[in-house]
C-alpha positions, 0 to 999 in steps of 0.5 A, a space after each residue: 507648495 504642491 498638495 495631494 487632492 484628497 482622491 489621489 491620497 486615497 489612490 496612493 494608500 490602496 496601492 501602498 496596501 497591494 503588496 499586503 493584501 497580494 501576500 494575504 491572498 497568496 496560495 497557501 502552502 501545501 499539505 506535506 506527504 513524506 513517502 519513507 520507503 526503502 529506495 536503494 538495496 536489494 528491495 529497491 524496487 518495491 520502493 520505486 513501484 510505490 513512488 510511481 502509485 503516489 506520485 499519479 494519485 497525488 498529481 490527479 488530486 492536485 490537477 482538480 485544485 486540490 483540497 480546500 482548506 482554511 490557513 486558521 480556524 475562522 479563516 477563509 478557504 482556499 485551496 491547498 495542494 498536496 506536496 510528496 517527498 520522498 526520503 529513502 530509508 534504504 530498506 533498514 529500519 533504523 534509517 526509517 526512524 532518522 528519515 521520519 525525524 528528518 520528515 517532521 523537521 522538513 514539516 510533513 504532516 503525512 507519513 506513508 510507508 508500507 513495505 516492511 511491517 517491522 518498520 511500520 511497527 517501529 515508525 507507529 511507536 516513534 510517531 505515538 511518542 512524538 505525537 504526545 510530546 509535541 502536540 503542536 507538530 503531530 503527524 499521520 501515518 498512513 501504511 499502504 502494504 504493512 500487513 503484519 495483522 498485530 499493527 491494526 490489533 494489538 499495536 493499534 494507535 489513533 494516528 495510523 491506518 492501514 489500507 491495505 488487507 492484512 495478512 490475515 485477510 489476504 491468506 483466508 482469500 487464498 484458502 478460498 481457492 485453495 480448499 477446492 484443489 483436491 489434488 492438492 496433498 502436502 505444501 510447502 511454506 516458505 517466507 521471510 523472517 521478520 513479523 510479516 513472514 512469521 503472520 503468514 506461515 502461522 496463518 496458513 498452518 492455522 487455515 490449512 488445519 481448519 480447511 484442509 486438514 487433509 493436506 500435510 505440511 512438508 516443509 516449513 522454511 523462513 529466509 533472511 529478508 532481502 538478503 538471499 542471491 541464491 534461491 537454489 537450495 531452498 528450491 531443491 528442498 521444496 521440490 524433494 518434499 513432494 509438495 503440490 504447492 507452496 505458499 509464499 508472502 515474498 515479494 520483490 526479489 525474495 520472490 522473483 528468484 525464488 521462482 526463478 529457481 524453482 523453475 530451474 530444478 523442475 518444480 511443476 507445483 503451484 505458488 499461492 503468493 501474496 504478490 506474484 502478479 508483478 515486479 518480475 515473477 511472471 517473467 521469471 516463471 514464464 510458461 511454467 507458471 501458466 496455471 500455476 501461480 495463484 496471486 491475491 490483491 485488492 485489485 488486478 488489471 483484469 477486472 473486467 470493467 470499463 471503469 477498472 479498465 480505463 483507470 489501469 489505461 490511464 496509468 500505462 499512459 503516465 508510466 508507458 514502460 513495461 517495468 513501471 507496470 504495476 499500479 496499486 489500487 488501495 494506494 490511490 484509494 489511500 490518497 484520495 480518502 486523505 483528500 477527502 478527510 482533509 476536506 471535511 476536516 477543513 484543516 490539516 490539523 491531523 486530530 481533526 483530520 484522523 477523526 475525518 479518517 475515520 469515517 472515510 468511505 471512497 470509490 474510484 474505478 468501481 472499487 470501493 472501500 471504507 475505513 473501520 473506525 474501532 482499529 483503522 483498517 479499511 475495508 475492501 474486496 479482494 480478489 484472487 487471480 492466477 497466470 495465464 498467457 496474454 490473450 486467452 480468454 479473461 487476460 487482456 492485459 499482460 504483467 510488465 510486458 511479460 506477456 503473462 497476466 491474471 485471470 481473476 477467479 475468484 472475488 471476495 466482497 468486503 464483508 467476507 474479507 472481513 476479519 475480527 480485531 483486538 484492537 483497544 484504540 487509545 485516543 488523545 485527548 482533545 
């Protein structure tokens, strides 16, 4: 009979254990992020712009090894990648709620959305209910663009974090410029007919009354979101009103078509905008926008620091097509904040990560920001720019290959941009 020596038996046993050992050391599953956004329909271009930004941000985190987490409490720490998946809401709230369910069923741990405040409000409600009903499958909601102030005031939620300045903060930044325009005697307010558009109009009137009571409101109009194909009737009324300026929170095609129509009817006043610096607007306005189109943002490509320029050049190398030229600094800071919070929590557990997100402070390319724990509103500096030709002083970079860019004319420090809140945060029992 053939007998194996003890040493051979030991080696054989070790060999048989290799698959188990390898399995225990296998790469842990990624942290799953679901972007729920309108990727088709009239405002699909805004959703695609978001996706490019999030892809770039996630790639940067994964390029440095992802995030260090433990599979279970007390387990060894391992590298975990971030995984980004996209869900098309088609610009409809009901579709977004359906996508939320699908994303959670697919294992999403973080939800990202922002291009519609009404949709964001519905998602907050749905996530609140889901997280209470299924504590083992809780998710976080990171909001990059839904700026209705109520989302971090009366509708504030422990599970929701906003990384964009809300509408009142943005309006205050615009008013810092508008209040000094002594040639201004009358304004026209136009916006999209949903919660965000209403918030912009309400705050514009309030701040005008405080800062420029001498300026008359010569017209106010709200139109269906993403459904108007011809803005000429609106533009005719704006011109006929005699206003020297338009205040609008419009974005996407609603902004592009509005400014095109204003140009066609010969309106020569200024546009004070939330989103006039990209997505087709500069090219649509052309020469008529020089010195007239004002935009507020968390960051602009012509912020003149070496770090900022390197950041922008890096994005353009990653997405070289002129039509893809719309980089959001706040979205980069949002993903960096998530990565920081995950690592400090040491787990993807929603409560643990939320507790760390409340304390997050991040810096990227000379732009810094910090989360305010009381209402989960990110605090950062804002800039206001005015449109000019590329090559003019302070306009090294244009927008989308249009030949026009935005020169920074005002910088508002984070402390000055900060606004009071009415949030009464309900925190989960841990």
